[in-house]
C-alpha positions in Angstrom: 65.1 36.8 -35.9 63.8 40.3 -36.7 60.0 40.5 -36.5 58.4 43.0 -38.9 56.2 45.6 -37.3 52.5 45.4 -38.1 52.3 46.3 -41.7 49.6 47.5 -44.1 49.7 45.0 -47.0 48.7 45.6 -50.6 48.2 42.5 -52.7 48.8 42.7 -56.5 47.0 40.5 -57.6 44.4 38.4 -55.8 45.2 35.2 -57.7 45.8 31.8 -56.2 49.1 32.7 -54.6 48.4 36.4 -53.7 45.1 35.7 -52.0 46.5 32.9 -49.8 49.6 34.8 -48.8 47.6 37.9 -48.1 45.3 35.8 -45.9 48.4 34.3 -44.2 49.8 37.7 -43.4 46.4 38.9 -42.1 46.3 35.8 -39.8 49.8 36.8 -38.6 48.4 40.2 -37.5 49.2 42.4 -40.5 46.4 44.3 -42.2 45.5 43.8 -45.9 44.4 47.2 -46.9 43.7 46.6 -50.6 44.0 44.0 -53.3 43.8 44.2 -57.1 42.0 41.7 -59.3 39.9 41.8 -62.4 38.7 38.2 -63.2 35.6 36.7 -61.7 37.8 34.0 -60.1 40.0 36.7 -58.5 36.9 38.5 -57.2 35.5 35.3 -55.7 38.8 34.4 -54.2 39.3 37.8 -52.6 35.7 37.7 -51.2 36.4 34.3 -49.6 40.0 34.7 -48.4 40.3 38.5 -48.0 36.8 39.5 -46.8 36.1 43.3 -46.5 39.3 44.1 -48.3 38.7 46.7 -51.0 39.6 45.8 -54.6 41.4 48.6 -56.3 43.6 49.2 -59.3 47.3 48.2 -58.8 48.6 51.8 -58.3 46.0 52.6 -55.6 46.6 49.2 -53.9 50.3 49.9 -53.8 49.9 53.5 -52.6 48.1 52.3 -49.5 50.6 49.7 -48.5 53.8 49.4 -46.4 54.3 45.8 -47.8 53.6 45.4 -51.5 53.0 41.7 -52.4 53.4 41.2 -56.2 51.9 37.8 -56.9 52.1 38.0 -60.7 53.0 35.7 -63.5 56.7 35.8 -64.3 56.4 37.6 -67.6 54.2 40.3 -66.1 56.4 41.2 -63.2 59.0 43.5 -64.8 56.4 45.6 -66.6 54.3 46.0 -63.4 57.3 47.1 -61.4 58.3 49.7 -64.1 54.7 50.9 -64.3 54.4 51.4 -60.5 57.7 53.3 -60.5 56.7 55.5 -63.5 53.4 56.4 -61.8 55.0 57.3 -58.5 53.0 54.6 -56.7 56.1 53.3 -54.9 57.7 55.3 -52.2 60.9 55.0 -50.1 60.7 52.7 -47.1 58.1 50.3 -48.6 58.9 46.6 -48.7 58.3 45.2 -52.2 58.0 41.4 -52.4 57.4 39.2 -55.4 56.5 35.6 -55.3 58.1 34.3 -58.6 60.3 31.3 -58.3 62.2 32.0 -61.5 63.0 35.6 -60.8 65.5 37.0 -58.3 65.6 40.5 -57.0 67.0 42.1 -60.2 63.5 42.4 -61.5 62.8 44.7 -58.5 65.7 47.0 -59.3 63.5 50.0 -60.3 61.7 49.7 -57.0 65.0 49.5 -55.1 66.1 52.7 -56.9 62.9 54.3 -55.7 63.9 53.6 -52.1 61.9 50.3 -51.5 63.3 47.2 -49.9 63.3 44.4 -52.5 62.6 40.8 -51.5 61.7 37.5 -53.3 59.6 35.1 -51.3 58.7 31.9 -53.3 56.4 29.4 -51.5 57.6 25.9 -52.5 54.1 24.4 -53.0 51.2 24.4 -55.4 48.2 26.5 -54.8 44.5 26.0 -55.3 43.6 29.4 -54.0 41.4 27.9 -51.3 41.4 27.8 -47.5 43.3 24.5 -47.3 46.4 26.3 -48.8 46.7 28.2 -45.5 47.2 25.0 -43.6 49.6 23.6 -46.2 51.8 26.6 -45.7 52.7 25.2 -42.3 54.3 22.2 -44.0 56.2 24.0 -46.8 59.3 26.1 -47.2 59.6 29.6 -48.7 62.6 30.4 -50.8 63.9 33.8 -49.6 66.2 36.0 -51.7 67.5 39.5 -50.7 70.4 41.6 -51.6 73.6 39.6 -50.9 75.1 42.1 -48.5 71.9 43.2 -46.7 71.5 41.0 -43.7 68.7 43.1 -42.4 66.7 42.4 -45.6 67.4 38.7 -45.3 66.1 38.8 -41.8 62.9 40.6 -42.8 62.2 38.1 -45.5 62.8 35.2 -43.2 60.6 36.7 -40.5 57.7 37.2 -43.0 58.0 33.5 -44.1 57.9 32.4 -40.5 54.9 34.6 -39.8 53.1 33.0 -42.7 53.8 29.6 -41.1 56.5 28.4 -43.5 60.1 27.5 -43.1 62.4 30.1 -44.7 65.3 28.8 -46.9 67.9 31.2 -48.2 68.3 31.1 -52.0 71.2 33.1 -53.4 70.2 35.4 -56.2 72.7 33.6 -58.5 71.0 30.2 -57.8 67.4 31.4 -58.4 67.0 30.2 -62.0 68.5 26.7 -61.3 66.5 26.4 -58.1 63.3 27.1 -59.9 64.2 24.8 -62.8 64.8 21.9 -60.3 61.5 22.5 -58.6 59.6 22.7 -61.9 61.2 19.6 -63.1 60.3 17.7 -60.0 56.7 19.0 -59.3 55.3 19.8 -62.8 56.9 16.9 -64.6 55.9 14.5 -61.8 52.3 15.6 -62.4 52.6 15.0 -66.1 54.2 11.6 -65.5 51.5 10.5 -63.1 48.7 11.7 -65.5 50.4 9.8 -68.3 50.6 6.7 -66.1 46.9 6.8 -65.2 45.8 7.6 -68.7 47.7 4.6 -70.2 46.1 2.3 -67.6 42.6 3.6 -68.5 43.5 3.1 -72.2 44.3 -0.5 -71.3 40.8 -0.9 -69.9 41.9 -0.8 -66.2 39.4 1.0 -64.0 40.1 3.0 -60.9 43.6 3.7 -62.2 44.3 6.6 -59.7 43.4 4.3 -56.7 45.5 1.5 -58.2 48.7 3.5 -58.5 48.4 5.7 -55.4 50.1 3.4 -52.9 52.8 2.5 -55.4 53.6 6.2 -56.2 53.3 7.3 -52.6 55.8 4.6 -51.5 58.2 5.5 -54.4 58.2 9.2 -53.5 58.7 8.4 -49.8 61.5 5.9 -50.6 63.5 8.3 -52.9 63.2 11.2 -50.4 64.5 8.9 -47.6 67.0 6.9 -49.5 67.8 8.6 -52.8 69.0 6.4 -55.7 69.4 3.4 -53.5 65.7 3.1 -53.6 65.6 2.5 -57.4 63.8 -0.6 -58.4 62.2 -2.0 -61.6 63.5 -3.5 -64.9 66.0 -0.8 -65.6 67.7 -1.0 -62.2 67.7 -4.8 -62.6 69.2 -4.7 -66.1 66.2 -6.5 -67.5 66.7 -5.8 -71.2 63.8 -8.0 -72.4 61.2 -6.2 -70.3 62.3 -2.8 -71.4 62.2 -3.9 -75.0 58.6 -5.1 -74.5 57.7 -1.8 -72.9 59.1 0.2 -75.8 57.1 -2.0 -78.3 53.8 -1.7 -76.5 54.1 2.0 -75.7 55.1 2.8 -79.3 52.0 0.9 -80.5 49.4 1.9 -77.9 50.7 5.1 -76.4 53.1 6.8 -78.9 52.9 10.2 -77.1 54.3 8.6 -73.9 57.0 6.4 -75.5 59.6 9.3 -76.0 59.2 10.3 -72.3 59.6 6.6 -71.2 62.9 6.4 -73.3 64.3 9.7 -71.8 63.4 8.8 -68.2 64.7 5.2 -68.6 68.0 6.6 -69.9 68.3 8.8 -66.8 67.4 5.8 -64.6 70.2 3.8 -66.2 72.7 6.5 -65.5 71.6 7.0 -61.9 71.3 3.3 -61.2 74.8 2.7 -62.5 76.3 5.7 -60.5 74.6 4.5 -57.3 75.8 0.9 -57.7 72.2 -0.4 -57.9 73.0 -1.5 -61.5 76.6 -2.8 -61.0 77.0 -4.3 -64.4 78.4 -1.7 -66.8 77.8 -4.0 -69.8 74.0 -4.2 -68.9 74.0 -0.4 -68.6 75.5 -0.1 -72.1 73.1 -2.5 -73.6 70.1 -0.7 -72.0 71.4 2.7 -73.2 71.9 1.4 -76.8 68.4 -0.1 -76.7 66.8 3.1 -75.5 68.8 5.1 -78.1 67.7 2.9 -81.0 64.8 4.6 -82.8 64.0 1.2 -84.5 63.1 -0.4 -81.2 59.4 -0.4 -80.6 58.7 -0.3 -84.4 58.5 -4.1 -84.8 55.3 -6.0 -85.1 53.9 -7.0 -81.8 
């Protein structure tokens, strides 16, 4: 694998992702020559993770760099790239990397037209912007996207990922949106699901809800990653219509904001259980689906 030469790195901006990746590149032997950041949190993060690195406006940060790391919100990325090109901040031969999961390399087209090498490097993890993120990089993957026919660019992206301690995974540009939707559905919605679960338990008067569910949820995650749909358990997978009906009733009464999500996820569980053969009775699947589709269910008196 091609190993990039020692590079001068400019970080735009020193948010949770940019500061950590900048620190990871510095640890790999590159030099972070400048970073941009305006908020108090960014300044504190840069001081902690990128000590002695000057904080400059984006155009000056980019002007000093061989490797430009654009760690920006998705909606801000295109405007920043256009602005850097319009001000002449980018130059031929620079490597321009963005960290957005949803965007491919099309958003970097103005930079490529200016002679830069466009890459998308998306770390598949959540960031706190603290030192522990550097260690977590060693256990995660980075989705790498480059121009389809530019093998040298793919190699550069993969080498940078390895240098930061992560495992590179090639993501075709055409798959980028679906790739990010899948990751968001899994990670962000899992967090919402767990938060709902612990909140409902607290609402029921059950203390230490996080500690109560941690072993259950950890085992469920491990089981599905190891065994897929064959690991499905619970009342839906058993075809237990009466229990699901009770759940709908009590959630509608006590946790009405959670009930619609329960219905939707239970329907997906019916479909997956049936397809995997965990729920072999098609009649039970039909009854469950009809129950979950019925808006009147859950409205009865308890």
